[in-house]
PDB file of the backbone (N, CA, C, O) and the ligand in Angstrom, with CONECT records:
HET     ZN  A 101       1
ATOM      1  N   MET A   1     125.464 116.951 163.326  1.00  0.00           N
ATOM      2  CA  MET A   1     125.282 117.548 162.075  1.00  0.00           C
ATOM      3  C   MET A   1     126.245 118.454 161.385  1.00  0.00           C
ATOM      4  O   MET A   1     126.281 119.664 161.609  1.00  0.00           O
ATOM      5  N   THR A   2     127.046 117.823 160.516  1.00  0.00           N
ATOM      6  CA  THR A   2     127.999 118.677 159.801  1.00  0.00           C
ATOM      7  C   THR A   2     127.458 120.004 158.964  1.00  0.00           C
ATOM      8  O   THR A   2     126.302 120.247 158.618  1.00  0.00           O
ATOM      9  N   VAL A   3     128.628 120.765 158.754  1.00  0.00           N
ATOM     10  CA  VAL A   3     128.420 121.959 157.852  1.00  0.00           C
ATOM     11  C   VAL A   3     127.956 121.234 156.521  1.00  0.00           C
ATOM     12  O   VAL A   3     126.951 121.598 155.910  1.00  0.00           O
ATOM     13  N   PHE A   4     128.788 120.149 156.103  1.00  0.00           N
ATOM     14  CA  PHE A   4     128.697 119.556 154.762  1.00  0.00           C
ATOM     15  C   PHE A   4     127.335 119.249 154.475  1.00  0.00           C
ATOM     16  O   PHE A   4     126.742 119.617 153.461  1.00  0.00           O
ATOM     17  N   SER A   5     126.746 118.402 155.617  1.00  0.00           N
ATOM     18  CA  SER A   5     125.556 117.745 155.311  1.00  0.00           C
ATOM     19  C   SER A   5     124.327 118.801 155.303  1.00  0.00           C
ATOM     20  O   SER A   5     123.323 118.610 154.618  1.00  0.00           O
ATOM     21  N   ASN A   6     124.501 119.897 156.106  1.00  0.00           N
ATOM     22  CA  ASN A   6     123.402 120.836 156.129  1.00  0.00           C
ATOM     23  C   ASN A   6     123.431 121.573 154.620  1.00  0.00           C
ATOM     24  O   ASN A   6     122.415 121.823 153.970  1.00  0.00           O
ATOM     25  N   PHE A   7     124.735 121.855 154.219  1.00  0.00           N
ATOM     26  CA  PHE A   7     124.815 122.384 152.746  1.00  0.00           C
ATOM     27  C   PHE A   7     124.190 121.469 151.876  1.00  0.00           C
ATOM     28  O   PHE A   7     123.422 121.908 151.020  1.00  0.00           O
ATOM     29  N   PHE A   8     124.422 120.175 151.976  1.00  0.00           N
ATOM     30  CA  PHE A   8     124.107 119.172 151.046  1.00  0.00           C
ATOM     31  C   PHE A   8     122.564 119.191 150.919  1.00  0.00           C
ATOM     32  O   PHE A   8     121.953 119.276 149.854  1.00  0.00           O
ATOM     33  N   ARG A   9     121.865 119.076 152.506  1.00  0.00           N
ATOM     34  CA  ARG A   9     120.441 119.069 152.420  1.00  0.00           C
ATOM     35  C   ARG A   9     119.795 120.454 151.753  1.00  0.00           C
ATOM     36  O   ARG A   9     118.734 120.357 151.135  1.00  0.00           O
ATOM     37  N   ARG A  10     120.349 121.533 151.868  1.00  0.00           N
ATOM     38  CA  ARG A  10     119.813 122.753 151.324  1.00  0.00           C
ATOM     39  C   ARG A  10     119.709 122.427 149.880  1.00  0.00           C
ATOM     40  O   ARG A  10     118.633 122.469 149.284  1.00  0.00           O
ATOM     41  N   LEU A  11     120.894 122.082 149.292  1.00  0.00           N
ATOM     42  CA  LEU A  11     121.059 121.813 147.874  1.00  0.00           C
ATOM     43  C   LEU A  11     119.909 120.811 147.158  1.00  0.00           C
ATOM     44  O   LEU A  11     119.170 121.081 146.210  1.00  0.00           O
ATOM     45  N   PHE A  12     120.001 119.669 147.868  1.00  0.00           N
ATOM     46  CA  PHE A  12     119.514 118.594 147.147  1.00  0.00           C
ATOM     47  C   PHE A  12     118.132 117.904 147.925  1.00  0.00           C
ATOM     48  O   PHE A  12     117.568 116.905 147.479  1.00  0.00           O
ATOM     49  N   HIS A  13     117.743 118.556 149.045  1.00  0.00           N
ATOM     50  CA  HIS A  13     116.797 118.112 149.836  1.00  0.00           C
ATOM     51  C   HIS A  13     116.889 116.707 150.395  1.00  0.00           C
ATOM     52  O   HIS A  13     115.869 116.069 150.659  1.00  0.00           O
ATOM     53  N   LYS A  14     117.958 116.282 150.555  1.00  0.00           N
ATOM     54  CA  LYS A  14     118.351 114.990 150.993  1.00  0.00           C
ATOM     55  C   LYS A  14     119.682 114.876 151.852  1.00  0.00           C
ATOM     56  O   LYS A  14     120.562 115.731 151.758  1.00  0.00           O
ATOM     57  N   PRO A  15     119.782 113.812 152.670  1.00  0.00           N
ATOM     58  CA  PRO A  15     120.867 113.754 153.268  1.00  0.00           C
ATOM     59  C   PRO A  15     122.184 113.337 152.373  1.00  0.00           C
ATOM     60  O   PRO A  15     122.023 112.627 151.381  1.00  0.00           O
ATOM     61  N   PRO A  16     123.492 113.800 152.756  1.00  0.00           N
ATOM     62  CA  PRO A  16     124.667 113.426 151.982  1.00  0.00           C
ATOM     63  C   PRO A  16     124.780 111.887 151.867  1.00  0.00           C
ATOM     64  O   PRO A  16     124.196 111.146 152.659  1.00  0.00           O
ATOM     65  N   PRO A  17     125.569 111.422 150.829  1.00  0.00           N
ATOM     66  CA  PRO A  17     126.096 110.050 151.039  1.00  0.00           C
ATOM     67  C   PRO A  17     127.546 110.349 151.847  1.00  0.00           C
ATOM     68  O   PRO A  17     128.562 110.527 151.176  1.00  0.00           O
ATOM     69  N   VAL A  18     127.584 110.385 153.005  1.00  0.00           N
ATOM     70  CA  VAL A  18     128.593 110.978 153.811  1.00  0.00           C
ATOM     71  C   VAL A  18     129.849 110.160 153.618  1.00  0.00           C
ATOM     72  O   VAL A  18     130.934 110.727 153.488  1.00  0.00           O
ATOM     73  N   GLU A  19     129.724 108.737 153.595  1.00  0.00           N
ATOM     74  CA  GLU A  19     130.787 107.798 153.436  1.00  0.00           C
ATOM     75  C   GLU A  19     131.602 108.112 152.039  1.00  0.00           C
ATOM     76  O   GLU A  19     132.767 107.848 151.741  1.00  0.00           O
ATOM     77  N   ARG A  20     130.754 108.650 151.427  1.00  0.00           N
ATOM     78  CA  ARG A  20     131.515 108.900 149.771  1.00  0.00           C
ATOM     79  C   ARG A  20     132.006 110.253 149.642  1.00  0.00           C
ATOM     80  O   ARG A  20     132.439 110.602 148.544  1.00  0.00           O
ATOM     81  N   VAL A  21     131.998 111.146 150.712  1.00  0.00           N
ATOM     82  CA  VAL A  21     132.525 112.485 150.381  1.00  0.00           C
ATOM     83  C   VAL A  21     133.920 112.445 150.596  1.00  0.00           C
ATOM     84  O   VAL A  21     134.459 111.914 151.567  1.00  0.00           O
ATOM     85  N   SER A  22     134.625 113.158 149.445  1.00  0.00           N
ATOM     86  CA  SER A  22     135.993 113.235 149.588  1.00  0.00           C
ATOM     87  C   SER A  22     136.600 114.281 150.616  1.00  0.00           C
ATOM     88  O   SER A  22     135.940 115.273 150.926  1.00  0.00           O
ATOM     89  N   LEU A  23     137.829 114.058 151.127  1.00  0.00           N
ATOM     90  CA  LEU A  23     138.464 114.796 152.128  1.00  0.00           C
ATOM     91  C   LEU A  23     138.711 116.251 151.349  1.00  0.00           C
ATOM     92  O   LEU A  23     138.847 117.269 152.028  1.00  0.00           O
ATOM     93  N   ALA A  24     138.750 116.288 150.249  1.00  0.00           N
ATOM     94  CA  ALA A  24     139.020 117.611 149.474  1.00  0.00           C
ATOM     95  C   ALA A  24     137.799 118.583 149.671  1.00  0.00           C
ATOM     96  O   ALA A  24     137.900 119.774 149.968  1.00  0.00           O
ATOM     97  N   GLU A  25     136.687 117.927 149.470  1.00  0.00           N
ATOM     98  CA  GLU A  25     135.500 118.681 149.657  1.00  0.00           C
ATOM     99  C   GLU A  25     135.367 119.142 151.110  1.00  0.00           C
ATOM    100  O   GLU A  25     135.229 120.323 151.430  1.00  0.00           O
ATOM    101  N   VAL A  26     135.416 118.161 151.921  1.00  0.00           N
ATOM    102  CA  VAL A  26     135.094 118.816 153.177  1.00  0.00           C
ATOM    103  C   VAL A  26     136.222 119.884 153.785  1.00  0.00           C
ATOM    104  O   VAL A  26     135.999 120.788 154.591  1.00  0.00           O
ATOM    105  N   SER A  27     137.344 119.569 153.246  1.00  0.00           N
ATOM    106  CA  SER A  27     138.331 120.533 153.923  1.00  0.00           C
ATOM    107  C   SER A  27     138.090 122.072 153.195  1.00  0.00           C
ATOM    108  O   SER A  27     138.306 123.100 153.838  1.00  0.00           O
ATOM    109  N   PHE A  28     137.666 122.093 151.922  1.00  0.00           N
ATOM    110  CA  PHE A  28     137.061 123.256 151.260  1.00  0.00           C
ATOM    111  C   PHE A  28     135.919 123.870 152.201  1.00  0.00           C
ATOM    112  O   PHE A  28     135.916 125.061 152.515  1.00  0.00           O
ATOM    113  N   LEU A  29     135.068 123.065 152.571  1.00  0.00           N
ATOM    114  CA  LEU A  29     133.948 123.452 153.440  1.00  0.00           C
ATOM    115  C   LEU A  29     134.418 124.045 154.874  1.00  0.00           C
ATOM    116  O   LEU A  29     133.753 124.895 155.467  1.00  0.00           O
ATOM    117  N   ALA A  30     135.513 123.563 155.322  1.00  0.00           N
ATOM    118  CA  ALA A  30     135.829 123.845 156.876  1.00  0.00           C
ATOM    119  C   ALA A  30     136.261 125.433 156.812  1.00  0.00           C
ATOM    120  O   ALA A  30     136.108 126.084 157.846  1.00  0.00           O
ATOM    121  N   ASP A  31     136.703 125.975 155.842  1.00  0.00           N
ATOM    122  CA  ASP A  31     137.169 127.187 155.610  1.00  0.00           C
ATOM    123  C   ASP A  31     136.177 128.377 155.603  1.00  0.00           C
ATOM    124  O   ASP A  31     136.341 129.508 156.059  1.00  0.00           O
ATOM    125  N   ASP A  32     135.157 127.866 155.002  1.00  0.00           N
ATOM    126  CA  ASP A  32     134.162 128.752 154.650  1.00  0.00           C
ATOM    127  C   ASP A  32     132.684 128.262 154.962  1.00  0.00           C
ATOM    128  O   ASP A  32     132.183 127.566 154.079  1.00  0.00           O
ATOM    129  N   SER A  33     131.923 128.516 156.069  1.00  0.00           N
ATOM    130  CA  SER A  33     130.788 127.546 156.162  1.00  0.00           C
ATOM    131  C   SER A  33     129.702 127.865 155.422  1.00  0.00           C
ATOM    132  O   SER A  33     128.770 127.066 155.338  1.00  0.00           O
ATOM    133  N   ASP A  34     129.679 129.027 154.813  1.00  0.00           N
ATOM    134  CA  ASP A  34     128.387 129.025 153.653  1.00  0.00           C
ATOM    135  C   ASP A  34     129.097 128.757 152.351  1.00  0.00           C
ATOM    136  O   ASP A  34     129.111 129.613 151.466  1.00  0.00           O
ATOM    137  N   ALA A  35     129.670 127.620 152.219  1.00  0.00           N
ATOM    138  CA  ALA A  35     130.516 127.585 150.983  1.00  0.00           C
ATOM    139  C   ALA A  35     129.687 127.171 149.675  1.00  0.00           C
ATOM    140  O   ALA A  35     128.888 126.237 149.601  1.00  0.00           O
ATOM    141  N   MET A  36     130.020 128.000 148.737  1.00  0.00           N
ATOM    142  CA  MET A  36     130.192 127.407 147.353  1.00  0.00           C
ATOM    143  C   MET A  36     131.455 127.281 147.104  1.00  0.00           C
ATOM    144  O   MET A  36     132.303 127.905 147.742  1.00  0.00           O
ATOM    145  N   LEU A  37     131.768 126.363 146.033  1.00  0.00           N
ATOM    146  CA  LEU A  37     133.273 126.477 145.703  1.00  0.00           C
ATOM    147  C   LEU A  37     133.530 127.756 144.834  1.00  0.00           C
ATOM    148  O   LEU A  37     132.664 128.230 144.099  1.00  0.00           O
ATOM    149  N   THR A  38     134.657 128.224 144.961  1.00  0.00           N
ATOM    150  CA  THR A  38     135.236 129.263 144.152  1.00  0.00           C
ATOM    151  C   THR A  38     135.580 128.685 142.774  1.00  0.00           C
ATOM    152  O   THR A  38     135.598 127.455 142.713  1.00  0.00           O
ATOM    153  N   CYS A  39     135.860 129.387 141.635  1.00  0.00           N
ATOM    154  CA  CYS A  39     136.311 128.802 140.607  1.00  0.00           C
ATOM    155  C   CYS A  39     137.706 128.121 140.670  1.00  0.00           C
ATOM    156  O   CYS A  39     137.992 127.057 140.121  1.00  0.00           O
ATOM    157  N   ASP A  40     138.454 128.821 141.350  1.00  0.00           N
ATOM    158  CA  ASP A  40     139.820 128.207 141.758  1.00  0.00           C
ATOM    159  C   ASP A  40     139.654 126.803 142.350  1.00  0.00           C
ATOM    160  O   ASP A  40     140.334 125.878 141.905  1.00  0.00           O
ATOM    161  N   GLN A  41     138.839 126.629 143.265  1.00  0.00           N
ATOM    162  CA  GLN A  41     138.586 125.406 143.814  1.00  0.00           C
ATOM    163  C   GLN A  41     137.991 124.296 142.732  1.00  0.00           C
ATOM    164  O   GLN A  41     138.405 123.140 142.637  1.00  0.00           O
ATOM    165  N   VAL A  42     137.197 124.741 142.136  1.00  0.00           N
ATOM    166  CA  VAL A  42     136.505 123.835 141.164  1.00  0.00           C
ATOM    167  C   VAL A  42     137.731 123.458 140.146  1.00  0.00           C
ATOM    168  O   VAL A  42     137.878 122.286 139.800  1.00  0.00           O
ATOM    169  N   PHE A  43     138.504 124.368 139.734  1.00  0.00           N
ATOM    170  CA  PHE A  43     139.583 124.161 138.850  1.00  0.00           C
ATOM    171  C   PHE A  43     140.433 123.288 139.172  1.00  0.00           C
ATOM    172  O   PHE A  43     141.002 122.686 138.262  1.00  0.00           O
ATOM    173  N   GLU A  44     140.762 122.971 140.613  1.00  0.00           N
ATOM    174  CA  GLU A  44     141.596 122.072 141.115  1.00  0.00           C
ATOM    175  C   GLU A  44     140.869 120.577 141.260  1.00  0.00           C
ATOM    176  O   GLU A  44     141.510 119.553 141.495  1.00  0.00           O
ATOM    177  N   LEU A  45     139.505 120.623 141.090  1.00  0.00           N
ATOM    178  CA  LEU A  45     139.031 119.338 141.081  1.00  0.00           C
ATOM    179  C   LEU A  45     138.492 118.859 139.846  1.00  0.00           C
ATOM    180  O   LEU A  45     138.104 117.712 139.628  1.00  0.00           O
ATOM    181  N   ILE A  46     138.498 119.791 139.085  1.00  0.00           N
ATOM    182  CA  ILE A  46     137.449 119.355 137.722  1.00  0.00           C
ATOM    183  C   ILE A  46     138.190 118.333 136.859  1.00  0.00           C
ATOM    184  O   ILE A  46     137.488 117.644 136.119  1.00  0.00           O
ATOM    185  N   ASP A  47     139.409 118.155 136.852  1.00  0.00           N
ATOM    186  CA  ASP A  47     140.102 117.032 136.362  1.00  0.00           C
ATOM    187  C   ASP A  47     139.575 115.631 136.928  1.00  0.00           C
ATOM    188  O   ASP A  47     139.135 114.734 136.209  1.00  0.00           O
ATOM    189  N   LEU A  48     139.680 115.573 138.304  1.00  0.00           N
ATOM    190  CA  LEU A  48     139.149 114.494 138.918  1.00  0.00           C
ATOM    191  C   LEU A  48     137.729 114.227 138.642  1.00  0.00           C
ATOM    192  O   LEU A  48     137.280 113.135 138.293  1.00  0.00           O
ATOM    193  N   TYR A  49     137.013 115.377 138.835  1.00  0.00           N
ATOM    194  CA  TYR A  49     135.491 115.129 138.300  1.00  0.00           C
ATOM    195  C   TYR A  49     135.370 114.737 136.910  1.00  0.00           C
ATOM    196  O   TYR A  49     134.461 113.941 136.673  1.00  0.00           O
ATOM    197  N   ALA A  50     136.036 115.095 136.005  1.00  0.00           N
ATOM    198  CA  ALA A  50     135.742 114.740 134.744  1.00  0.00           C
ATOM    199  C   ALA A  50     136.066 113.501 134.533  1.00  0.00           C
ATOM    200  O   ALA A  50     135.404 112.837 133.735  1.00  0.00           O
ATOM    201  N   GLU A  51     137.221 112.920 135.256  1.00  0.00           N
ATOM    202  CA  GLU A  51     137.726 111.541 134.869  1.00  0.00           C
ATOM    203  C   GLU A  51     136.706 110.607 135.435  1.00  0.00           C
ATOM    204  O   GLU A  51     136.353 109.611 134.805  1.00  0.00           O
ATOM    205  N   ARG A  52     136.185 110.934 136.713  1.00  0.00           N
ATOM    206  CA  ARG A  52     135.103 110.179 137.378  1.00  0.00           C
ATOM    207  C   ARG A  52     133.826 110.005 136.453  1.00  0.00           C
ATOM    208  O   ARG A  52     133.214 108.961 136.224  1.00  0.00           O
ATOM    209  N   ALA A  53     133.584 111.236 135.994  1.00  0.00           N
ATOM    210  CA  ALA A  53     132.169 111.197 135.022  1.00  0.00           C
ATOM    211  C   ALA A  53     132.369 110.266 133.942  1.00  0.00           C
ATOM    212  O   ALA A  53     131.542 109.412 133.621  1.00  0.00           O
ATOM    213  N   GLU A  54     133.538 110.458 133.363  1.00  0.00           N
ATOM    214  CA  GLU A  54     133.944 109.764 132.180  1.00  0.00           C
ATOM    215  C   GLU A  54     133.922 108.160 132.606  1.00  0.00           C
ATOM    216  O   GLU A  54     133.527 107.303 131.815  1.00  0.00           O
ATOM    217  N   ARG A  55     134.292 107.913 133.668  1.00  0.00           N
ATOM    218  CA  ARG A  55     134.164 106.333 134.070  1.00  0.00           C
ATOM    219  C   ARG A  55     132.818 105.853 134.280  1.00  0.00           C
ATOM    220  O   ARG A  55     132.509 104.670 134.420  1.00  0.00           O
ATOM    221  N   GLY A  56     132.014 106.875 134.292  1.00  0.00           N
ATOM    222  CA  GLY A  56     130.615 106.488 134.566  1.00  0.00           C
ATOM    223  C   GLY A  56     130.073 106.499 135.988  1.00  0.00           C
ATOM    224  O   GLY A  56     129.041 105.957 136.383  1.00  0.00           O
ATOM    225  N   GLU A  57     131.052 107.295 136.765  1.00  0.00           N
ATOM    226  CA  GLU A  57     130.601 107.420 138.318  1.00  0.00           C
ATOM    227  C   GLU A  57     129.539 108.190 138.384  1.00  0.00           C
ATOM    228  O   GLU A  57     129.227 108.832 137.380  1.00  0.00           O
ATOM    229  N   ASP A  58     128.861 108.275 139.430  1.00  0.00           N
ATOM    230  CA  ASP A  58     127.827 109.236 139.952  1.00  0.00           C
ATOM    231  C   ASP A  58     128.372 110.650 140.685  1.00  0.00           C
ATOM    232  O   ASP A  58     128.325 110.907 141.888  1.00  0.00           O
ATOM    233  N   VAL A  59     128.870 111.437 139.665  1.00  0.00           N
ATOM    234  CA  VAL A  59     129.674 112.525 140.091  1.00  0.00           C
ATOM    235  C   VAL A  59     128.832 113.466 140.956  1.00  0.00           C
ATOM    236  O   VAL A  59     129.279 113.962 141.990  1.00  0.00           O
ATOM    237  N   ALA A  60     127.490 113.715 140.457  1.00  0.00           N
ATOM    238  CA  ALA A  60     126.726 114.668 141.062  1.00  0.00           C
ATOM    239  C   ALA A  60     126.435 114.113 142.783  1.00  0.00           C
ATOM    240  O   ALA A  60     126.034 114.833 143.698  1.00  0.00           O
ATOM    241  N   HIS A  61     126.730 112.825 142.856  1.00  0.00           N
ATOM    242  CA  HIS A  61     126.716 112.519 144.364  1.00  0.00           C
ATOM    243  C   HIS A  61     128.043 112.469 144.964  1.00  0.00           C
ATOM    244  O   HIS A  61     128.198 112.837 146.128  1.00  0.00           O
ATOM    245  N   LEU A  62     129.005 112.046 144.261  1.00  0.00           N
ATOM    246  CA  LEU A  62     130.299 112.053 144.608  1.00  0.00           C
ATOM    247  C   LEU A  62     130.977 113.290 144.930  1.00  0.00           C
ATOM    248  O   LEU A  62     131.768 113.345 145.872  1.00  0.00           O
ATOM    249  N   MET A  63     130.713 114.273 144.203  1.00  0.00           N
ATOM    250  CA  MET A  63     131.349 115.564 144.114  1.00  0.00           C
ATOM    251  C   MET A  63     130.284 116.677 143.900  1.00  0.00           C
ATOM    252  O   MET A  63     130.397 117.536 143.025  1.00  0.00           O
ATOM    253  N   PRO A  64     129.263 116.598 144.747  1.00  0.00           N
ATOM    254  CA  PRO A  64     128.068 117.458 144.787  1.00  0.00           C
ATOM    255  C   PRO A  64     128.437 119.041 144.598  1.00  0.00           C
ATOM    256  O   PRO A  64     127.826 119.762 143.810  1.00  0.00           O
ATOM    257  N   LEU A  65     129.428 119.451 145.357  1.00  0.00           N
ATOM    258  CA  LEU A  65     129.895 120.847 145.180  1.00  0.00           C
ATOM    259  C   LEU A  65     130.480 121.311 143.808  1.00  0.00           C
ATOM    260  O   LEU A  65     130.334 122.445 143.352  1.00  0.00           O
ATOM    261  N   VAL A  66     131.001 120.529 143.348  1.00  0.00           N
ATOM    262  CA  VAL A  66     131.576 120.748 142.068  1.00  0.00           C
ATOM    263  C   VAL A  66     130.271 120.708 140.967  1.00  0.00           C
ATOM    264  O   VAL A  66     130.137 121.579 140.107  1.00  0.00           O
ATOM    265  N   ALA A  67     129.384 119.626 141.120  1.00  0.00           N
ATOM    266  CA  ALA A  67     128.183 119.553 140.322  1.00  0.00           C
ATOM    267  C   ALA A  67     127.584 120.858 140.292  1.00  0.00           C
ATOM    268  O   ALA A  67     127.244 121.407 139.244  1.00  0.00           O
ATOM    269  N   ALA A  68     127.420 121.480 141.715  1.00  0.00           N
ATOM    270  CA  ALA A  68     126.417 122.573 142.095  1.00  0.00           C
ATOM    271  C   ALA A  68     127.185 123.720 141.228  1.00  0.00           C
ATOM    272  O   ALA A  68     126.538 124.318 140.369  1.00  0.00           O
ATOM    273  N   HIS A  69     128.525 124.027 141.439  1.00  0.00           N
ATOM    274  CA  HIS A  69     129.264 125.025 140.712  1.00  0.00           C
ATOM    275  C   HIS A  69     129.147 124.955 139.253  1.00  0.00           C
ATOM    276  O   HIS A  69     129.071 126.036 138.668  1.00  0.00           O
ATOM    277  N   LEU A  70     129.120 123.939 138.600  1.00  0.00           N
ATOM    278  CA  LEU A  70     129.134 123.869 137.311  1.00  0.00           C
ATOM    279  C   LEU A  70     127.716 124.097 136.763  1.00  0.00           C
ATOM    280  O   LEU A  70     127.599 124.465 135.594  1.00  0.00           O
ATOM    281  N   GLU A  71     126.605 123.897 137.551  1.00  0.00           N
ATOM    282  CA  GLU A  71     125.316 124.362 137.266  1.00  0.00           C
ATOM    283  C   GLU A  71     125.176 125.747 137.067  1.00  0.00           C
ATOM    284  O   GLU A  71     124.414 126.222 136.224  1.00  0.00           O
ATOM    285  N   LEU A  72     126.021 126.532 137.957  1.00  0.00           N
ATOM    286  CA  LEU A  72     125.773 128.014 138.116  1.00  0.00           C
ATOM    287  C   LEU A  72     126.755 128.789 137.449  1.00  0.00           C
ATOM    288  O   LEU A  72     126.551 130.000 137.369  1.00  0.00           O
ATOM    289  N   CYS A  73     127.876 128.264 136.912  1.00  0.00           N
ATOM    290  CA  CYS A  73     129.051 128.755 136.590  1.00  0.00           C
ATOM    291  C   CYS A  73     129.427 128.315 135.063  1.00  0.00           C
ATOM    292  O   CYS A  73     129.990 127.253 134.800  1.00  0.00           O
ATOM    293  N   PRO A  74     129.007 129.355 134.031  1.00  0.00           N
ATOM    294  CA  PRO A  74     129.158 128.934 132.601  1.00  0.00           C
ATOM    295  C   PRO A  74     130.847 128.871 132.363  1.00  0.00           C
ATOM    296  O   PRO A  74     131.317 127.989 131.644  1.00  0.00           O
ATOM    297  N   ASP A  75     131.618 129.767 132.952  1.00  0.00           N
ATOM    298  CA  ASP A  75     133.136 129.656 132.722  1.00  0.00           C
ATOM    299  C   ASP A  75     133.556 128.291 133.046  1.00  0.00           C
ATOM    300  O   ASP A  75     134.198 127.632 132.229  1.00  0.00           O
ATOM    301  N   CYS A  76     133.202 127.794 134.287  1.00  0.00           N
ATOM    302  CA  CYS A  76     133.733 126.391 134.794  1.00  0.00           C
ATOM    303  C   CYS A  76     132.956 125.340 133.866  1.00  0.00           C
ATOM    304  O   CYS A  76     133.573 124.308 133.601  1.00  0.00           O
ATOM    305  N   ARG A  77     131.827 125.477 133.411  1.00  0.00           N
ATOM    306  CA  ARG A  77     131.219 124.533 132.669  1.00  0.00           C
ATOM    307  C   ARG A  77     131.765 124.411 131.314  1.00  0.00           C
ATOM    308  O   ARG A  77     131.765 123.327 130.731  1.00  0.00           O
ATOM    309  N   GLU A  78     132.225 125.475 130.800  1.00  0.00           N
ATOM    310  CA  GLU A  78     132.960 125.603 129.502  1.00  0.00           C
ATOM    311  C   GLU A  78     134.236 124.740 129.599  1.00  0.00           C
ATOM    312  O   GLU A  78     134.563 123.893 128.769  1.00  0.00           O
ATOM    313  N   HIS A  79     134.901 125.056 130.694  1.00  0.00           N
ATOM    314  CA  HIS A  79     136.248 124.313 130.992  1.00  0.00           C
ATOM    315  C   HIS A  79     135.940 122.729 131.266  1.00  0.00           C
ATOM    316  O   HIS A  79     136.648 121.818 130.839  1.00  0.00           O
ATOM    317  N   TYR A  80     135.089 122.609 131.834  1.00  0.00           N
ATOM    318  CA  TYR A  80     134.601 121.157 132.103  1.00  0.00           C
ATOM    319  C   TYR A  80     134.316 120.348 130.679  1.00  0.00           C
ATOM    320  O   TYR A  80     134.829 119.270 130.381  1.00  0.00           O
ATOM    321  N   GLU A  81     133.600 120.931 130.056  1.00  0.00           N
ATOM    322  CA  GLU A  81     133.006 120.468 128.475  1.00  0.00           C
ATOM    323  C   GLU A  81     134.170 120.250 127.735  1.00  0.00           C
ATOM    324  O   GLU A  81     134.126 119.279 126.980  1.00  0.00           O
ATOM    325  N   ALA A  82     135.351 121.001 127.759  1.00  0.00           N
ATOM    326  CA  ALA A  82     136.412 121.245 127.029  1.00  0.00           C
ATOM    327  C   ALA A  82     137.243 119.784 127.582  1.00  0.00           C
ATOM    328  O   ALA A  82     137.763 118.978 126.811  1.00  0.00           O
ATOM    329  N   LEU A  83     137.232 119.675 128.925  1.00  0.00           N
ATOM    330  CA  LEU A  83     137.944 118.418 129.576  1.00  0.00           C
ATOM    331  C   LEU A  83     137.227 117.051 128.795  1.00  0.00           C
ATOM    332  O   LEU A  83     137.871 116.172 128.222  1.00  0.00           O
ATOM    333  N   GLU A  84     135.890 117.100 128.911  1.00  0.00           N
ATOM    334  CA  GLU A  84     135.202 115.893 128.772  1.00  0.00           C
ATOM    335  C   GLU A  84     135.438 115.775 127.108  1.00  0.00           C
ATOM    336  O   GLU A  84     135.323 114.625 126.684  1.00  0.00           O
ATOM    337  N   ARG A  85     135.695 116.625 126.289  1.00  0.00           N
ATOM    338  CA  ARG A  85     135.947 116.248 125.096  1.00  0.00           C
ATOM    339  C   ARG A  85     137.399 115.558 124.864  1.00  0.00           C
ATOM    340  O   ARG A  85     137.623 114.677 124.034  1.00  0.00           O
ATOM    341  N   VAL A  86     138.229 116.061 125.653  1.00  0.00           N
ATOM    342  CA  VAL A  86     139.660 115.612 125.831  1.00  0.00           C
ATOM    343  C   VAL A  86     139.586 114.155 126.135  1.00  0.00           C
ATOM    344  O   VAL A  86     140.113 113.318 125.403  1.00  0.00           O
ATOM    345  N   LEU A  87     139.014 113.895 127.081  1.00  0.00           N
ATOM    346  CA  LEU A  87     138.803 112.580 127.835  1.00  0.00           C
ATOM    347  C   LEU A  87     138.223 111.562 126.769  1.00  0.00           C
ATOM    348  O   LEU A  87     138.713 110.452 126.563  1.00  0.00           O
ATOM    349  N   GLN A  88     137.051 112.111 126.079  1.00  0.00           N
ATOM    350  CA  GLN A  88     136.418 111.170 125.132  1.00  0.00           C
ATOM    351  C   GLN A  88     137.324 110.783 123.834  1.00  0.00           C
ATOM    352  O   GLN A  88     137.191 109.784 123.128  1.00  0.00           O
ATOM    353  N   ALA A  89     138.330 111.886 123.694  1.00  0.00           N
ATOM    354  CA  ALA A  89     138.941 111.455 122.530  1.00  0.00           C
ATOM    355  C   ALA A  89     140.156 110.599 122.585  1.00  0.00           C
ATOM    356  O   ALA A  89     140.775 110.157 121.617  1.00  0.00           O
ATOM    357  N   GLU A  90     140.449 110.402 124.022  1.00  0.00           N
ATOM    358  CA  GLU A  90     141.420 109.516 124.318  1.00  0.00           C
ATOM    359  C   GLU A  90     141.345 108.044 123.966  1.00  0.00           C
ATOM    360  O   GLU A  90     142.270 107.289 124.266  1.00  0.00           O
TER     361      GLU A  90
HETATM  362 ZN    ZN A 101     133.353 128.801 138.168  1.00  0.00          ZN2+
END
């Protein structure tokens, strides 16, 4: 059982889709076992997250830590919504 899957279970009460977890997310967790992403970490991933969401991918499952952070952090959510608007305008 990895730290990530424990974390995911705590958040979503089910096992993670391990095969689809990106290396970026796992490496963030390796540094901090009780990880929530920091705003800086979310900032690095948010472009990718917004692009994948825009393509209709299930980002809540593909990038659950980013999704969890956006739930909790109004600043990052604002940034994400601004990105969404840019992507939709393209
Ligand atoms: Zn944040």
